[in-house]
C-alpha positions in Angstrom: 10.0 -53.8 27.6 13.1 -51.9 26.4 11.7 -51.9 22.8 8.4 -50.3 24.0 10.4 -47.6 25.9 12.5 -47.0 22.8 9.5 -46.8 20.6 7.8 -44.5 23.1 10.8 -42.1 23.2 11.0 -42.2 19.4 7.2 -41.4 19.1 7.5 -38.5 21.6 10.6 -37.2 19.7 8.7 -37.3 16.4 5.7 -35.6 17.9 7.9 -32.9 19.4 9.6 -32.4 16.0 6.2 -32.0 14.4 5.1 -29.4 16.9 8.4 -27.5 16.3 7.9 -27.8 12.5 4.3 -26.5 12.7 5.4 -23.5 14.9 8.1 -22.6 12.4 5.6 -22.8 9.5 3.3 -20.5 11.5 6.1 -18.0 12.1 6.9 -18.0 8.3 3.3 -17.4 7.4 3.1 -14.5 9.9 5.9 -12.8 8.1 4.1 -13.2 4.8 0.9 -11.9 6.3 2.8 -8.9 7.8 4.4 -8.2 4.4 1.0 -8.4 2.7 -0.4 -5.8 5.1 2.4 -3.4 4.4 2.0 -4.1 0.7 -1.7 -3.1 0.8 -1.0 0.2 2.5 2.0 1.0 0.2 -0.3 0.5 -2.8 -3.0 2.8 -1.3 -0.4 5.5 -0.6 1.1 5.0 -4.1 -2.4 5.8 -5.6 -2.9 8.9 -3.4 0.4 10.6 -3.9 -0.2 11.7 -7.6 -3.5 13.2 -6.5 -1.7 15.2 -3.8 0.9 16.3 -6.3 -1.7 17.4 -8.8 -3.5 19.5 -6.2 -0.2 21.1 -5.1 0.8 21.8 -8.7 -2.1 24.2 -9.0 -0.8 26.4 -6.2 3.0 25.7 -6.1 4.3 26.7 -9.4 7.7 27.6 -8.0 8.1 24.3 -6.2 8.6 21.9 -9.1 11.7 20.4 -7.6 9.9 19.4 -4.4 7.1 17.8 -6.4 9.5 15.9 -8.6 11.4 14.6 -5.6 8.2 13.2 -4.2 7.2 11.5 -7.5 10.8 10.1 -7.9 10.7 8.7 -4.4 7.3 7.2 -5.0 8.7 5.3 -8.1 11.7 4.1 -6.0 9.3 2.6 -3.4 7.2 0.9 -6.1 10.3 -0.6 -7.7 11.7 -1.9 -4.4 8.2 -3.2 -3.5 8.0 -5.1 -6.8 11.4 -6.6 -6.4 10.8 -7.6 -2.8 14.1 -6.0 -1.8 13.6 -5.1 1.9 16.8 -3.1 2.2 16.0 -1.0 -0.9 12.4 -0.5 0.3 13.7 0.8 3.6 15.9 3.3 1.8 13.2 4.4 -0.6 10.7 4.7 2.2 13.0 7.1 4.0 13.4 9.1 0.8 9.6 9.3 0.3 8.9 10.3 3.9 11.4 13.0 3.7 10.0 14.2 0.4 6.4 14.2 1.8 7.6 16.0 4.9 9.3 18.7 2.8 6.1 19.0 0.6 3.9 19.5 3.6 6.4 22.0 5.1 6.5 24.0 1.8 2.7 23.9 1.6 2.7 26.0 4.8 3.8 29.0 2.7 0.7 28.7 0.5 -2.4 29.6 2.5 -4.8 28.9 -0.5 -3.4 25.4 -0.8 -3.6 24.8 3.0 -7.3 25.9 2.8 -8.1 23.6 -0.2 -10.4 20.9 0.9 -8.9 18.3 -1.5 -5.4 19.1 -0.1 -6.6 18.7 3.5 -8.3 15.4 2.7 -5.3 14.0 0.8 -2.8 15.2 3.5 -4.9 13.5 6.2 -5.3 10.4 4.1 -1.6 10.1 3.4 -0.7 10.8 7.0 -3.1 8.1 8.1 -1.5 5.7 5.7 2.0 6.6 6.9 0.9 5.8 10.5 -0.6 2.5 9.3 2.6 1.6 7.4 4.7 2.4 10.5 2.5 0.1 12.6 2.7 -2.7 10.0 6.5 -2.4 9.7 6.7 -2.8 13.5 4.6 -6.0 13.2 6.6 -7.2 10.3 9.9 -6.7 12.1 8.6 -8.4 15.2 7.5 -11.4 13.1 10.9 -11.5 11.4 12.7 -11.3 14.8 10.6 -14.1 16.2 11.3 -16.3 13.2 15.0 -15.6 13.2 15.4 -16.3 16.9 13.4 -19.5 16.8 15.4 -21.0 13.9 18.6 -20.5 15.8 17.5 -21.9 19.1 18.0 -25.5 20.2 16.1 -27.8 19.4 14.3 -25.7 16.7 17.6 -25.2 14.8 17.7 -29.0 13.9 14.2 -29.0 12.5 14.8 -25.6 10.7 18.0 -26.9 9.1 16.4 -30.2 8.1 13.4 -28.4 6.4 15.4 -25.4 5.1 13.7 -22.7 7.1 15.6 -19.4 6.4 16.0 -16.2 8.2 14.4 -13.0 6.9 15.7 -9.5 6.7 14.3 -6.8 8.9 12.7 -3.7 7.3 15.1 -1.1 8.6 15.0 2.7 8.3 17.5 4.7 6.4 19.9 7.0 8.4 18.0 10.0 7.0 14.7 8.8 8.4 16.2 8.2 11.9 18.0 11.5 12.0 16.4 14.5 13.8 14.8 16.8 11.3 16.4 20.2 10.6 13.5 22.4 11.6 15.1 25.6 10.6 15.6 24.3 7.1 12.0 23.1 6.8 10.6 26.4 8.0 12.8 28.5 5.8 11.5 27.0 2.6 
């Protein structure tokens, strides 16, 4: 009788460990899915920015520095994205968002540009992509947080260590991106 009880407890423990393992695998794949969703939107925005810069070049002959900063930030985002460096991507994203914000603010001084249908379309498209990226970053960070908490909790920590589940890095914003914008500077350009 004692052997059956022992085998029953052993079987229940094994089943519980399997359930924990499957839940951890699910969390890990949610992070991959969330990253893939961000990746798709980053690539779409990457393709739209040169179009926007080209339209702006036609009107903004005196604003080369602003346009160059946007293109440089775009290349930093692409490099960080390719390397999978979450910290560098967060920094580059902040730089790009600031550059785009400056570009849109400077565009206010060019009525012909603001009235250009291509500019309006690209501005709306990029703004929509920015909102989508922000939503996906939130989902990514939530998935990472869920994973990181679970692999530290008992009894999950034992299964996580046995099968080498790792924590993931949050996609954090740069200090520039979190700071309040200097509105007087934006409107004086």
